[in-house]
C-alpha positions as CSV (number, residue, x, y, z in Angstrom):
1,X,75.1,-22.6,-66.9
2,X,73.4,-24.6,-64.2
3,X,74.4,-24.1,-60.5
4,X,74.6,-26.2,-57.4
5,X,72.9,-24.5,-54.5
6,X,73.3,-26.1,-51.1
7,X,71.1,-25.2,-48.1
8,X,72.9,-26.2,-44.9
9,X,70.9,-26.6,-41.8
10,X,72.3,-26.8,-38.2
11,X,71.7,-30.6,-37.8
12,X,74.0,-33.5,-38.3
13,X,76.1,-33.4,-41.5
14,X,77.1,-36.7,-43.3
15,X,80.8,-37.4,-43.1
16,X,82.6,-36.6,-46.3
17,X,80.4,-34.0,-47.9
18,X,82.2,-30.8,-46.7
19,X,84.2,-30.6,-50.0
20,X,81.0,-30.8,-52.0
21,X,79.4,-28.0,-50.0
22,X,82.5,-25.8,-50.3
23,X,82.6,-26.3,-54.1
24,X,79.0,-25.4,-54.6
25,X,78.0,-22.2,-56.5
26,X,75.8,-20.9,-53.7
27,X,75.8,-22.0,-50.0
28,X,73.1,-20.8,-47.6
29,X,73.4,-21.3,-43.8
30,X,71.3,-20.4,-40.8
31,X,71.8,-18.2,-37.8
32,X,74.9,-19.3,-35.9
33,X,76.0,-21.7,-38.7
34,X,76.6,-24.5,-36.1
35,X,77.3,-27.1,-38.7
36,X,80.2,-25.2,-40.3
37,X,83.4,-27.1,-40.1
38,X,82.2,-30.7,-40.6
39,X,79.7,-29.1,-43.1
40,X,82.4,-27.1,-44.9
41,X,83.0,-23.4,-44.5
42,X,81.8,-21.7,-47.6
43,X,79.0,-19.3,-46.8
44,X,77.4,-17.0,-49.3
45,X,74.2,-16.3,-47.5
46,X,73.1,-16.4,-43.9
47,X,69.4,-16.7,-43.3
48,X,68.6,-15.3,-39.9
49,X,65.6,-15.5,-37.6
50,X,65.1,-11.8,-37.3
51,X,62.5,-11.9,-34.5
52,X,62.6,-12.7,-30.8
53,X,65.5,-13.9,-28.7
54,X,67.5,-15.6,-31.5
55,X,67.7,-12.3,-33.3
56,X,68.6,-10.3,-30.2
57,X,71.3,-12.7,-29.3
58,X,72.9,-12.7,-32.7
59,X,72.9,-8.9,-33.0
60,X,74.4,-8.5,-29.5
61,X,77.1,-11.0,-30.0
62,X,80.5,-9.8,-31.1
63,X,81.5,-13.5,-31.5
64,X,78.7,-14.1,-34.0
65,X,79.6,-10.9,-36.0
66,X,83.3,-11.9,-36.1
67,X,82.7,-15.6,-36.9
68,X,84.3,-17.1,-40.0
69,X,81.0,-17.8,-41.6
70,X,79.4,-14.3,-40.9
71,X,82.6,-12.5,-42.1
72,X,82.5,-14.2,-45.5
73,X,78.8,-14.0,-46.2
74,X,77.9,-11.7,-49.0
75,X,74.3,-11.4,-48.1
76,X,71.9,-11.8,-45.2
77,X,68.3,-12.9,-45.5
78,X,65.7,-12.0,-42.8
79,X,63.4,-15.1,-42.9
80,X,60.5,-13.6,-40.9
81,X,58.5,-10.8,-42.4
82,X,57.5,-8.1,-39.9
83,X,53.8,-7.8,-40.9
84,X,53.2,-11.5,-40.7
85,X,54.6,-11.7,-37.2
86,X,52.9,-8.5,-36.1
87,X,49.6,-10.0,-37.2
88,X,50.3,-13.1,-35.0
89,X,51.0,-11.1,-31.8
90,X,47.5,-10.9,-30.3
91,X,46.5,-14.5,-30.9
92,X,49.9,-15.7,-29.8
93,X,49.6,-13.8,-26.5
94,X,46.5,-15.9,-25.8
95,X,47.7,-19.3,-27.0
96,X,51.4,-19.1,-26.0
97,X,51.8,-16.3,-23.4
98,X,55.3,-17.5,-22.7
99,X,56.3,-16.4,-26.2
100,X,55.8,-12.7,-25.3
101,X,58.9,-11.6,-27.3
102,X,58.5,-14.0,-30.2
103,X,57.2,-11.4,-32.6
104,X,59.6,-8.6,-31.6
105,X,61.2,-7.6,-34.9
106,X,64.9,-6.8,-35.3
107,X,65.1,-6.5,-39.0
108,X,66.5,-3.0,-38.7
109,X,69.4,-4.4,-36.7
110,X,70.4,-6.8,-39.4
111,X,69.9,-4.1,-42.0
112,X,72.2,-1.8,-40.1
113,X,74.9,-4.5,-39.7
114,X,74.7,-5.4,-43.4
115,X,75.0,-1.8,-44.4
116,X,78.0,-0.9,-42.2
117,X,79.9,-4.0,-43.3
118,X,79.2,-3.6,-47.0
119,X,76.8,-6.5,-47.4
120,X,73.3,-6.6,-48.8
121,X,70.1,-7.7,-46.9
122,X,66.9,-9.2,-48.3
123,X,63.7,-10.0,-46.5
124,X,62.2,-13.3,-47.6
125,X,58.7,-12.5,-49.1
126,X,55.8,-12.9,-46.7
127,X,54.0,-15.2,-49.1
128,X,56.7,-17.9,-48.5
129,X,55.5,-18.6,-45.0
130,X,51.9,-18.6,-46.2
131,X,52.8,-21.0,-49.0
132,X,54.6,-23.3,-46.6
133,X,51.7,-23.3,-44.2
134,X,49.3,-24.2,-47.0
135,X,51.5,-27.0,-48.3
136,X,52.2,-28.4,-44.9
137,X,48.5,-28.8,-44.3
138,X,48.5,-31.8,-46.6
139,X,50.9,-33.6,-44.3
140,X,48.8,-33.6,-41.1
141,X,50.9,-31.3,-39.0
142,X,50.5,-31.2,-35.2
143,X,49.5,-27.8,-33.8
144,X,52.4,-25.4,-34.4
145,X,53.3,-21.7,-34.1
146,X,55.3,-21.2,-37.3
147,X,57.2,-23.4,-39.8
148,X,60.9,-23.6,-39.3
149,X,63.2,-21.1,-41.0
150,X,64.7,-24.0,-42.9
151,X,61.5,-24.9,-44.8
152,X,60.7,-21.2,-45.5
153,X,64.1,-20.8,-47.0
154,X,63.7,-24.0,-49.1
155,X,60.5,-22.7,-50.5
156,X,62.1,-19.3,-51.2
157,X,65.0,-20.8,-53.0
158,X,62.8,-23.0,-55.2
159,X,60.4,-20.2,-56.0
160,X,62.7,-17.2,-56.3
161,X,66.4,-18.1,-56.4
162,X,67.0,-21.4,-58.3
163,X,66.8,-21.2,-62.1
164,X,65.8,-24.0,-64.4
165,X,68.5,-26.6,-64.4
166,X,70.0,-25.6,-61.0
167,X,70.5,-28.5,-58.5
168,X,69.2,-27.7,-55.0
169,X,70.7,-29.9,-52.3
170,X,70.1,-30.1,-48.5
171,X,72.5,-31.0,-45.7
172,X,72.1,-30.8,-42.0
173,X,68.3,-31.1,-42.0
174,X,67.4,-33.4,-39.1
175,X,63.8,-32.0,-38.8
176,X,64.0,-31.8,-35.0
177,X,64.3,-29.0,-32.5
178,X,61.9,-26.4,-31.1
179,X,58.6,-28.0,-30.1
180,X,56.5,-25.4,-31.9
181,X,57.8,-26.1,-35.4
182,X,55.9,-28.9,-37.2
183,X,59.0,-31.0,-37.9
184,X,57.3,-34.3,-38.7
185,X,55.2,-32.7,-41.4
186,X,58.2,-30.7,-42.6
187,X,60.1,-33.9,-43.1
188,X,57.3,-35.4,-45.2
189,X,57.0,-32.1,-47.2
190,X,60.8,-32.2,-48.0
191,X,60.6,-35.9,-48.8
192,X,57.8,-35.2,-51.3
193,X,60.0,-32.5,-53.0
194,X,62.9,-35.0,-53.1
195,X,60.7,-37.6,-54.7
196,X,59.5,-35.1,-57.2
197,X,63.1,-34.3,-58.2
198,X,63.0,-30.7,-57.0
199,X,65.6,-31.3,-54.2
200,X,68.1,-33.8,-53.1
201,X,69.5,-34.6,-49.7
202,X,73.3,-34.4,-49.8
203,X,74.8,-37.6,-48.6
204,X,78.2,-39.1,-49.3
205,X,76.7,-41.2,-52.1
206,X,75.2,-38.2,-53.9
207,X,78.0,-35.7,-53.1
208,X,80.2,-37.0,-55.9
209,X,77.4,-36.9,-58.4
210,X,77.3,-34.7,-61.5
211,X,77.1,-31.0,-60.7
């Protein structure tokens, strides 16, 4: 039986789609799940940036661990693969010396948290970032450090999670934020997937469509 999978970013959520998100078969959110509430509450998976300051802040935060979304998540995904980021460290030290902790890996911390709370943890395969890098090259990206976690997760869901017939929807993807993500190219990449029928953007007009 086909499923509806919703990937919920931390950007603006269209009014009126929370019920559709909460009724989905699988809901994936990111990091602090800032769009929860207006974007519904159901959370099956939290995809976490497991390197650098964002990872350290989440693991050190009792508020994050006790939050409604984190408590109900059945699974955590570490979006950044240790070997990919370790390989970046030397070149990044030359090009972006201010990002000195960007490649610090905290996967073990998320692994420990998942284990002691009875949840599972997966690491998104390294080839997902390489795939996204290759595909973004067709959309003239400005110089960037890494793709956003959002597009890496989209690629992972389409390649490794969604089955034939599943509907994959996005909400809360504004394609803006940290200056070293290639957001303009990412928007065009997502638009191409929508045009090809592989994704849809969840808006009020599409929220009531056939599951």
